[in-house]
C-alpha positions as a Markdown table, in Angstrom:
| # | Residue | x | y | z |
|---|---|---|---|---|
| 1 | Met | 127.3 | 123.6 | 53.5 |
| 2 | Lys | 125.4 | 125.5 | 55.9 |
| 3 | Phe | 122.1 | 125.6 | 56.6 |
| 4 | Arg | 120.4 | 128.0 | 58.0 |
| 5 | Ala | 117.0 | 128.1 | 59.9 |
| 6 | Ala | 113.6 | 129.5 | 59.2 |
| 7 | Ser | 114.5 | 132.5 | 61.3 |
| 8 | Gly | 117.3 | 133.1 | 59.0 |
| 9 | Gln | 120.2 | 132.4 | 61.2 |
| 10 | Leu | 122.2 | 129.5 | 60.8 |
| 11 | Ser | 121.1 | 126.3 | 62.3 |
| 12 | Gly | 124.5 | 124.8 | 63.4 |
| 13 | Phe | 124.1 | 121.9 | 60.7 |
| 14 | Ala | 127.0 | 121.4 | 57.7 |
| 15 | Arg | 127.3 | 119.1 | 55.2 |
| 16 | Glu | 130.9 | 118.5 | 53.9 |
| 17 | Lys | 132.0 | 115.8 | 51.6 |
| 18 | Gly | 128.3 | 114.0 | 51.6 |
| 19 | Gln | 128.0 | 113.5 | 55.5 |
| 20 | Ala | 125.8 | 115.7 | 58.3 |
| 21 | Ser | 127.6 | 117.2 | 61.0 |
| 22 | Val | 126.8 | 119.4 | 63.8 |
| 23 | Val | 128.4 | 123.0 | 63.7 |
| 24 | Pro | 128.5 | 124.8 | 67.3 |
| 25 | Pro | 127.0 | 128.2 | 66.3 |
| 26 | Lys | 128.7 | 131.2 | 66.9 |
| 27 | Pro | 127.5 | 133.1 | 70.3 |
| 28 | Thr | 126.0 | 136.3 | 69.4 |
| 29 | Ser | 125.1 | 139.4 | 71.8 |
| 30 | Ala | 122.1 | 137.7 | 73.0 |
| 31 | Thr | 123.3 | 134.2 | 74.1 |
| 32 | Thr | 126.3 | 135.0 | 76.1 |
| 33 | Gln | 126.4 | 134.3 | 78.7 |
| 34 | Thr | 128.5 | 134.9 | 81.3 |
| 35 | Thr | 129.6 | 132.4 | 84.2 |
| 36 | Thr | 130.1 | 133.3 | 88.0 |
| 37 | Arg | 132.8 | 131.4 | 90.7 |
| 38 | Pro | 132.1 | 131.1 | 94.3 |
| 39 | Pro | 134.1 | 133.4 | 95.8 |
| 40 | Arg | 137.4 | 132.6 | 97.2 |
| 41 | Pro | 137.8 | 132.8 | 101.0 |
| 42 | Thr | 140.7 | 135.4 | 102.4 |
| 43 | Ser | 142.4 | 133.1 | 104.4 |
| 44 | Ala | 143.0 | 129.7 | 104.6 |
| 45 | Thr | 141.6 | 130.1 | 108.0 |
| 46 | Ala | 138.5 | 131.3 | 107.0 |
| 47 | Asp | 137.5 | 128.2 | 105.5 |
| 48 | Cys | 138.4 | 125.4 | 108.2 |
| 49 | Ser | 136.6 | 127.4 | 111.1 |
| 50 | Gly | 133.9 | 125.3 | 111.3 |
| 51 | Phe | 136.1 | 121.8 | 111.1 |
| 52 | Gln | 138.2 | 123.7 | 113.8 |
| 53 | Gln | 134.6 | 124.5 | 116.2 |
| 54 | Glu | 133.6 | 120.5 | 114.8 |
| 55 | Ile | 136.5 | 119.1 | 116.0 |
| 56 | Gly | 136.6 | 120.8 | 119.5 |
| 57 | Arg | 133.6 | 119.6 | 119.7 |
| 58 | Leu | 134.5 | 116.2 | 119.7 |
| 59 | Lys | 137.5 | 116.6 | 121.7 |
| 60 | Ser | 134.8 | 117.4 | 124.6 |
| 61 | Gln | 133.0 | 114.5 | 123.9 |
| 62 | Ile | 135.6 | 111.9 | 123.7 |
| 63 | Arg | 137.4 | 113.8 | 127.4 |
| 64 | Asp | 133.4 | 112.8 | 128.4 |
| 65 | Leu | 132.9 | 109.5 | 127.9 |
| 66 | Asn | 136.5 | 108.6 | 128.9 |
| 67 | Ser | 135.7 | 110.0 | 131.8 |
| 68 | Thr | 132.5 | 107.4 | 131.7 |
| 69 | Ile | 134.6 | 104.9 | 130.7 |
| 70 | Asn | 137.0 | 105.8 | 134.2 |
| 71 | Thr | 133.7 | 105.8 | 136.4 |
| 72 | Leu | 132.8 | 102.5 | 135.1 |
| 73 | Gln | 136.0 | 100.9 | 135.2 |
| 74 | Ser | 136.4 | 101.6 | 139.3 |
| 75 | Gln | 133.0 | 100.3 | 140.0 |
| 76 | Thr | 133.2 | 97.6 | 138.5 |
| 77 | Ser | 136.4 | 96.2 | 139.7 |
| 78 | Ser | 135.1 | 97.5 | 143.1 |
| 79 | Ser | 131.8 | 95.4 | 143.1 |
| 80 | Ala | 133.9 | 92.1 | 141.3 |
| 81 | Asn | 134.4 | 91.1 | 145.0 |
| 82 | Ser | 131.2 | 90.2 | 145.7 |
| 83 | Tyr | 129.9 | 88.9 | 142.8 |
| 84 | Met | 127.3 | 86.5 | 142.5 |
| 85 | Leu | 126.1 | 84.0 | 140.3 |
| 86 | Thr | 123.0 | 82.4 | 139.5 |
| 87 | Ile | 123.0 | 79.0 | 137.4 |
| 88 | Pro | 119.2 | 78.6 | 136.2 |
| 89 | Ser | 118.2 | 75.4 | 135.9 |
| 90 | Gly | 119.0 | 73.9 | 131.7 |
| 91 | Ala | 121.0 | 75.6 | 129.5 |
| 92 | Ser | 123.8 | 78.3 | 130.1 |
| 93 | Tyr | 127.2 | 79.7 | 129.7 |
| 94 | Ile | 129.0 | 81.1 | 132.7 |
| 95 | Gly | 132.4 | 82.9 | 133.3 |
| 96 | Tyr | 134.7 | 81.9 | 136.3 |
| 97 | Ser | 135.9 | 85.0 | 138.7 |
| 98 | Gly | 137.2 | 83.0 | 141.6 |
| 99 | Ala | 140.6 | 82.0 | 142.2 |
| 100 | Asn | 143.5 | 81.6 | 139.6 |
| 101 | Gly | 144.4 | 77.2 | 139.4 |
| 102 | Leu | 141.8 | 75.7 | 141.3 |
| 103 | Ser | 139.6 | 72.5 | 139.7 |
| 104 | Phe | 136.0 | 73.1 | 139.5 |
| 105 | Pro | 135.1 | 71.1 | 142.1 |
| 106 | Gln | 137.9 | 72.6 | 144.3 |
| 107 | Ala | 136.1 | 76.2 | 143.0 |
| 108 | Phe | 132.8 | 74.7 | 144.3 |
| 109 | Ser | 133.3 | 74.0 | 147.5 |
| 110 | Leu | 135.1 | 77.4 | 148.3 |
| 111 | Ala | 132.0 | 79.3 | 147.0 |
| 112 | Tyr | 128.7 | 79.8 | 148.8 |
| 113 | Val | 126.5 | 77.2 | 146.6 |
| 114 | Ser | 122.5 | 77.5 | 147.3 |
| 115 | Gly | 120.3 | 74.0 | 145.2 |
| 116 | Gly | 119.1 | 71.2 | 145.7 |
| 117 | Ser | 119.8 | 70.0 | 149.3 |
| 118 | Gly | 124.1 | 71.3 | 149.5 |
| 119 | Lys | 127.1 | 71.7 | 147.5 |
| 120 | Thr | 127.4 | 67.8 | 146.6 |
| 121 | Gln | 123.9 | 67.4 | 145.2 |
| 122 | Ala | 124.5 | 71.2 | 143.5 |
| 123 | Leu | 127.3 | 69.4 | 141.7 |
| 124 | Gly | 126.1 | 66.2 | 140.8 |
| 125 | Gly | 123.4 | 67.9 | 138.9 |
| 126 | Leu | 126.3 | 70.0 | 136.7 |
| 127 | Phe | 127.5 | 69.2 | 133.1 |
| 128 | Val | 130.1 | 71.3 | 132.5 |
| 129 | Lys | 132.2 | 72.1 | 129.3 |
| 130 | Asn | 134.7 | 75.0 | 128.2 |
| 131 | Ile | 136.1 | 75.7 | 125.0 |
| 132 | Gln | 138.8 | 73.0 | 124.4 |
| 133 | Gly | 136.5 | 70.5 | 124.9 |
| 134 | Leu | 137.5 | 69.8 | 128.1 |
| 135 | Met | 134.7 | 68.6 | 130.9 |
| 136 | Phe | 133.3 | 68.0 | 134.2 |
| 137 | Trp | 130.1 | 65.8 | 134.7 |
| 138 | Gly | 129.0 | 65.8 | 138.7 |
| 139 | Glu | 126.7 | 62.4 | 138.6 |
| 140 | Tyr | 129.5 | 60.5 | 137.0 |
| 141 | Asn | 132.3 | 61.7 | 139.1 |
| 142 | Phe | 134.2 | 62.9 | 136.1 |
| 143 | Asn | 136.6 | 65.8 | 136.2 |
| 144 | Gln | 139.0 | 67.4 | 133.2 |
| 145 | Leu | 138.5 | 71.0 | 134.4 |
| 146 | Thr | 141.8 | 71.7 | 136.6 |
| 147 | Asn | 143.9 | 74.5 | 136.9 |
| 148 | Leu | 140.5 | 77.2 | 136.0 |
| 149 | Gln | 141.6 | 80.7 | 135.6 |
| 150 | Ser | 139.4 | 83.4 | 135.8 |
| 151 | Gly | 137.6 | 85.0 | 133.2 |
| 152 | Gln | 137.1 | 81.6 | 131.6 |
| 153 | Gly | 133.9 | 80.4 | 130.1 |
| 154 | Phe | 131.2 | 77.2 | 130.5 |
| 155 | Phe | 128.6 | 75.8 | 129.2 |
| 156 | Val | 126.8 | 74.1 | 131.9 |
| 157 | Arg | 123.8 | 72.2 | 132.0 |
| 158 | Asn | 122.1 | 72.0 | 135.3 |
| 159 | Phe | 119.9 | 69.8 | 135.9 |
| 160 | Gly | 118.4 | 70.4 | 139.2 |
| 161 | Ser | 117.4 | 73.7 | 140.9 |
| 162 | Pro | 119.0 | 77.5 | 140.5 |
| 163 | Ile | 122.4 | 77.1 | 141.9 |
| 164 | Val | 123.9 | 80.9 | 143.5 |
| 165 | Ile | 127.4 | 81.1 | 143.7 |
| 166 | Asp | 129.2 | 83.8 | 145.1 |
| 167 | Trp | 133.1 | 83.2 | 144.1 |
| 168 | Ser | 134.0 | 86.0 | 146.1 |
| 169 | Leu | 135.2 | 83.4 | 148.9 |
| 170 | Ala | 136.8 | 81.1 | 146.5 |
| 171 | Gln | 139.9 | 84.1 | 146.3 |
């Protein structure tokens, strides 16, 4: 059984064997709609022209960044020969940039140290520890830091006045 709306058209509901079900209405000329699709590009290059422009812009930026990196690397290598490092009072982290294979006191004896009353007192106020747990403790004349390598990092506790080091003298 099909039901009709008040307008006389089919409502879209039907009853079959005691159960109601929905029957899609048949399209009429008033309810027919045409769907339009976006136009397809005539060629693949016309669709990719925006991507090609973006890729060109990115390549230009990469060239500029590489140029900047090269400039910074050349400035860093020329200034690394006269690197001054200040170890302030208290706790800090430092990186060793002197000659390879020296012990910690040897590296300090070849470097310029100012603070306190000279090199000996500056070393006496330092506690230094590397990542492996090896230590230098100047107050107790205890040293496990031998064969220093350029680029190693250390935790430093300076119990004295600030110390200024020029590792380039230790090269």
